[in-house]
C-alpha positions in Angstrom: 12.5 -90.9 -40.6 10.5 -89.0 -43.2 12.0 -90.7 -46.4 13.5 -93.9 -47.2 17.1 -93.4 -47.7 17.8 -97.0 -48.2 15.9 -97.1 -51.5 19.1 -96.7 -53.3 19.3 -99.9 -55.6 21.7 -102.3 -54.4 23.1 -105.1 -56.5 20.5 -107.4 -54.7 17.7 -105.0 -55.5 18.7 -104.9 -59.3 19.0 -108.6 -59.5 15.5 -109.1 -57.9 14.0 -106.7 -60.1 15.5 -108.1 -63.3 14.5 -111.6 -62.2 10.9 -110.6 -61.6 10.9 -108.6 -65.0 11.9 -111.8 -66.8 9.3 -113.7 -64.8 6.7 -111.3 -66.0 7.6 -111.2 -69.7 7.8 -115.1 -69.8 4.6 -115.8 -68.0 2.3 -115.0 -70.9 1.0 -111.9 -69.4 0.4 -108.9 -71.7 2.5 -105.9 -71.4 1.8 -103.5 -68.4 0.3 -100.8 -70.7 -2.2 -103.3 -72.1 -3.2 -104.4 -68.7 -4.0 -100.8 -67.8 -6.1 -100.5 -70.9 -7.8 -103.7 -69.9 -8.5 -102.4 -66.4 -9.9 -99.2 -67.7 -12.1 -101.1 -70.0 -13.4 -103.4 -67.4 -14.2 -100.6 -64.9 -15.8 -98.6 -67.6 -13.5 -95.6 -67.0 -12.8 -95.2 -70.7 -15.6 -95.8 -73.1 -13.5 -95.3 -76.1 -10.9 -98.0 -75.0 -13.9 -100.2 -74.1 -15.3 -100.0 -77.5 -12.1 -100.6 -79.0 -11.4 -103.8 -77.2 -14.8 -105.1 -78.2 -13.5 -105.0 -81.8 -10.3 -106.9 -80.9 -9.7 -110.6 -80.8 -6.2 -111.0 -79.7 -5.1 -112.9 -76.7 -4.4 -109.8 -74.6 -7.9 -108.6 -75.4 -9.5 -111.9 -74.2 -7.3 -111.8 -71.1 -8.5 -108.2 -70.3 -12.1 -109.0 -70.8 -12.4 -112.2 -69.4 -9.3 -113.6 -67.4 -8.6 -110.5 -65.4 -12.2 -109.9 -64.6 -12.3 -113.0 -62.5 -9.6 -111.6 -60.1 -11.3 -110.9 -56.8 -10.9 -107.2 -55.6 -7.9 -106.6 -53.6 -8.9 -106.3 -49.9 -7.4 -104.3 -47.3 -9.7 -105.5 -44.6 -9.4 -108.9 -42.7 -11.8 -112.0 -43.2 -14.0 -112.7 -40.3 -13.1 -116.2 -39.9 -10.0 -117.7 -38.5 -8.9 -119.7 -41.6 -10.0 -122.1 -44.1 -6.8 -124.0 -44.4 -6.9 -127.8 -43.9 -5.9 -128.8 -40.4 -6.2 -125.4 -38.9 -8.3 -125.4 -35.5 -9.7 -122.4 -33.6 -8.1 -121.6 -30.3 -9.8 -121.1 -26.9 -10.3 -117.5 -27.4 -12.2 -117.3 -30.6 -11.8 -114.9 -33.5 -12.6 -111.4 -32.5 -12.1 -108.5 -34.9 -10.9 -105.0 -34.1 -11.9 -102.0 -36.3 -9.0 -100.3 -38.1 -10.8 -96.9 -37.7 -11.8 -95.9 -34.4 -15.5 -96.0 -33.6 -15.3 -92.3 -32.4 -14.2 -91.2 -35.9 -16.9 -93.4 -37.6 -19.7 -91.8 -35.5 -18.8 -88.3 -36.7 -21.3 -87.8 -39.6 -19.5 -84.7 -40.8 -16.6 -86.9 -41.9 -18.5 -88.9 -44.3 -20.5 -86.3 -46.3 -20.8 -87.4 -49.9 -19.6 -91.0 -49.3 -20.9 -93.7 -51.5 -22.2 -97.2 -50.4 -19.1 -99.0 -51.3 -16.8 -96.6 -49.8 -18.9 -96.6 -46.5 -18.8 -100.4 -46.6 -15.0 -100.5 -46.9 -14.6 -97.9 -44.2 -16.9 -99.4 -41.6 -16.1 -103.0 -42.2 -12.3 -102.8 -42.3 -11.1 -105.1 -39.5 -8.1 -106.9 -38.2 -8.2 -110.1 -36.2 -7.4 -109.4 -32.6 -5.4 -112.5 -32.1 -2.8 -111.1 -34.5 -2.3 -107.8 -32.8 0.6 -108.4 -30.5 3.6 -106.2 -29.2 6.7 -106.2 -27.1 6.9 -104.2 -23.9 10.5 -103.3 -23.1 11.5 -103.5 -19.3 10.3 -100.5 -17.4 13.8 -100.2 -15.7 17.2 -101.6 -16.9 17.3 -103.8 -13.8 13.7 -104.8 -13.7 13.2 -108.4 -12.4 11.6 -110.9 -14.9 8.0 -111.3 -14.1 7.4 -107.8 -12.7 6.2 -106.6 -16.1 4.4 -108.2 -19.0 7.1 -108.7 -21.8 4.3 -109.0 -24.5 0.8 -107.7 -24.7 -1.9 -107.6 -27.3 -5.4 -106.3 -28.3 -7.9 -108.1 -26.1 -7.7 -111.0 -25.8 -4.6 -111.8 -27.9 -2.4 -112.5 -24.7 -3.8 -113.8 -21.5 -2.7 -115.1 -18.1 -5.4 -117.9 -18.1 -6.3 -120.4 -20.9 -10.1 -119.5 -20.6 -12.6 -117.9 -22.9 -13.6 -114.4 -23.0 -11.6 -111.3 -21.8 -10.6 -112.8 -18.4 -6.8 -112.4 -17.9 -6.2 -110.3 -21.0 -2.8 -108.6 -20.9 -3.2 -105.3 -22.8 -0.5 -103.0 -21.4 0.2 -100.4 -23.9 -3.0 -100.6 -25.7 -4.4 -97.2 -24.3 -7.4 -96.2 -22.4 -9.6 -95.3 -25.4 -8.7 -91.7 -25.8 -7.0 -90.1 -28.7 -3.3 -90.3 -28.4 -3.4 -92.7 -25.5 -1.4 -95.9 -26.2 -1.0 -97.7 -29.4 -4.8 -97.6 -30.2 -5.0 -93.9 -29.5 -2.0 -93.1 -31.7 -3.5 -95.1 -34.6 -6.7 -93.0 -34.2 -4.7 -89.8 -34.5 -2.9 -91.1 -37.7 -6.3 -92.0 -39.2 -7.9 -88.8 -38.2 -5.2 -86.8 -39.9 -6.1 -88.5 -43.2 -9.9 -88.1 -42.7 -9.4 -84.4 -42.3 -7.5 -83.9 -45.6 -10.0 -82.2 -47.9 -7.3 -82.0 -50.6 -7.2 -85.6 -51.2 -8.8 -86.7 -54.4 -9.7 -90.0 -52.9 -10.2 -89.2 -49.2 -12.3 -92.3 -48.3 -10.0 -94.7 -50.0 -7.0 -92.9 -48.2 -8.8 -93.2 -44.9 -9.5 -97.0 -45.4 -5.8 -97.6 -46.4 -4.4 -95.4 -43.5 -6.4 -97.6 -41.1 -4.6 -100.7 -42.2 -1.1 -98.8 -42.4 -1.6 -97.5 -38.9 -2.6 -101.0 -37.7 0.5 -102.5 -39.1 2.7 -99.9 -37.5 1.2 -99.4 -34.1 -0.9 -102.5 -33.4 1.4 -105.3 -34.1 5.2 -105.7 -34.3 7.7 -107.5 -36.7 9.3 -110.7 -35.5 12.7 -109.0 -35.0 10.9 -107.0 -32.1 8.8 -109.6 -30.7 12.0 -111.8 -30.5 13.5 -109.5 -27.8 10.9 -110.3 -25.6 11.5 -114.3 -25.8 14.0 -114.5 -22.8 11.8 -112.4 -20.6 8.7 -114.5 -21.5 10.5 -117.8 -20.8 11.6 -116.4 -17.4 8.0 -115.5 -16.2 7.0 -117.2 -13.0 3.5 -118.0 -14.3 2.1 -119.3 -17.6 1.0 -117.1 -20.3 -1.1 -118.0 -23.5 -1.8 -116.5 -26.9 -5.0 -116.9 -28.9 -3.1 -118.2 -31.8 -1.3 -121.0 -29.8 -4.3 -122.2 -27.7 -3.7 -123.9 -24.5 0.0 -124.0 -24.8 2.2 -122.0 -22.3 4.2 -119.3 -24.1 7.1 -120.1 -21.7 7.9 -123.1 -23.9 10.3 -122.0 -26.7 8.6 -123.8 -29.5 5.1 -122.2 -28.5 6.7 -118.7 -28.3 8.2 -119.1 -31.8 4.9 -120.3 -33.2 3.2 -117.2 -31.9 5.7 -115.0 -33.5 5.5 -116.9 -36.8 1.7 -116.4 -36.7 1.9 -112.7 -36.1 4.7 -112.1 -38.6 2.8 -114.0 -41.3 -0.4 -111.9 -40.8 1.5 -108.6 -40.5 3.4 -109.2 -43.7 0.0 -110.4 -45.5 -1.5 -107.0 -44.4 1.7 -105.1 -45.8 1.6 -107.0 -49.2 -2.3 -106.2 -49.5 -1.9 -102.6 -48.7 1.0 -102.4 -51.0 -1.1 -103.8 -53.9 -3.8 -101.2 -53.2 -1.1 -98.5 -53.4 0.6 -100.1 -56.4 -2.6 -99.8 -58.4 -3.0 -96.1 -57.7 -0.7 -93.7 -59.7 -0.8 -91.2 -56.9 0.2 -93.6 -54.2 2.5 -96.0 -56.3 5.7 -94.3 -55.4 5.2 -95.1 -51.8 5.4 -98.8 -52.4 8.7 -100.2 -51.1 11.1 -101.4 -53.8 11.1 -105.2 -53.1 7.3 -105.4 -52.8 6.7 -103.3 -55.7 8.9 -105.6 -57.9 7.1 -108.6 -57.0 3.7 -107.0 -57.3 4.8 -105.8 -60.9 5.8 -109.3 -61.8 2.6 -111.0 -60.6 -0.2 -108.8 -62.0 -0.5 -106.8 -58.6 -2.0 -109.8 -57.0 -0.6 -109.6 -53.4 -0.9 -113.1 -52.4 0.7 -114.5 -55.4 3.5 -112.0 -55.2 4.0 -112.8 -51.4 4.2 -116.5 -52.1 6.8 -115.9 -54.9 8.7 -113.9 -52.4 8.5 -116.5 -49.8 9.7 -119.1 -52.4 12.7 -116.9 -53.4 13.6 -116.2 -49.8 13.9 -119.9 -48.8 14.9 -121.6 -52.2 16.5 -119.1 -54.6 20.3 -119.3 -54.7 20.3 -115.5 -55.0 17.9 -114.3 -52.3 15.9 -111.0 -52.5 16.8 -108.2 -50.0 15.0 -108.4 -46.7 14.0 -105.6 -44.2 15.8 -106.7 -40.9 15.2 -103.5 -38.9 14.4 -104.3 -35.4 11.5 -102.0 -35.1 9.0 -100.8 -37.6 10.9 -98.4 -39.8 8.0 -96.5 -41.1 7.6 -92.7 -40.2 5.3 -91.2 -37.6 1.9 -91.6 -39.4 0.4 -88.8 -37.2 2.1 -85.8 -38.6 0.9 -85.9 -42.3 -2.0 -87.5 -44.2 -1.6 -90.1 -46.8 -2.2 -87.6 -49.5 0.4 -85.3 -48.2 3.0 -88.1 -48.0 2.0 -89.0 -51.5 2.4 -85.6 -52.8 5.9 -85.2 -51.1 6.9 -88.6 -52.7 5.9 -87.5 -56.2 7.3 -84.0 -56.0 10.7 -84.7 -54.4 11.3 -88.4 -55.8 12.0 -89.5 -52.3 9.7 -92.2 -50.8 7.8 -91.2 -47.8 7.8 -94.3 -45.5 4.2 -95.0 -45.0 4.9 -98.9 -45.5 8.1 -100.8 -44.9 9.7 -103.3 -47.3 9.3 -107.0 -47.2 10.4 -108.8 -44.2 11.3 -112.4 -43.3 8.4 -115.1 -43.8 8.0 -118.5 -42.3 9.0 -121.2 -44.7 5.3 -122.3 -44.6 2.4 -120.1 -43.7 1.4 -121.1 -40.1 -1.8 -123.2 -39.9 -3.8 -120.7 -38.0 -2.9 -117.8 -40.3 -5.7 -116.4 -42.4 -5.9 -118.6 -45.6 -7.3 -118.1 -49.1 
């Protein structure tokens, strides 16, 4: 689906947008235009505005010069530790990281002519925790006997047939054999390479980093609505299966399987809110941010974790809940046919959002203890 036909505002969308607008203007934050001036001044992109700010002593100037400057840079890459949340414990499998951009692409020097140190650091260090990269495998035949195929797989070693360390027993069906276009990893590589090769992009390196995350979200993990389709098949397996995020507990136990799904969903959605924040902060990409995510980001200073927690609260506590994406599968377009810049250009010229990122989905009531914390 090349565009998001569902972006027509429903009553639920309108109410959510209005509620978030009220929150924004009653939170004490300065108007959006003023925030933008502050951003320009902090980054040194507009010396005239920066000089003007130095002469001002109003609350919004102090906020722009001091408060907002303390906000950490928005990340699109994963942290390299499991979590720092109280009570969280590492599982038997460790905390491996998977590059969002294929090593084969990174090794081609011609791709990175003119790249700066910060851009190179972002590109080369963008990672996702392997434990979170899990997907469902449908039955190979309608009459397939449970246990004759792996209902779920993941990036080595997310899903295993043995509760031991290392890669022994890793179940990776569908991952691919390391070649472009082979399996999920190979399709992700094609998507990233399409953006790498787009010389027309005014921010090719930034687009590439972002596309690595967008393609990881789409191809390397699946939403809870899809993973739950595998539940009856997992429960019917003749032998135990384990997940890095649930440790030595057998996935054939319903509560253990549900815990795995919650963990994967939490991290998948966190990536979406972080990627949406990066897009929301770029005028060229802003039109591709889905409406619900965009509304909450606008109301919370484009801080993805704060916006995501506000959405979680409304989802489980508000009397009028925000709209939720309930599509069974990832409803983003095929990311291998157009670069991110081409999608942004079409969005801005036609007014129809190119679906590089899907809208907010269901979240657990409380973030699972082994999810990446801040």
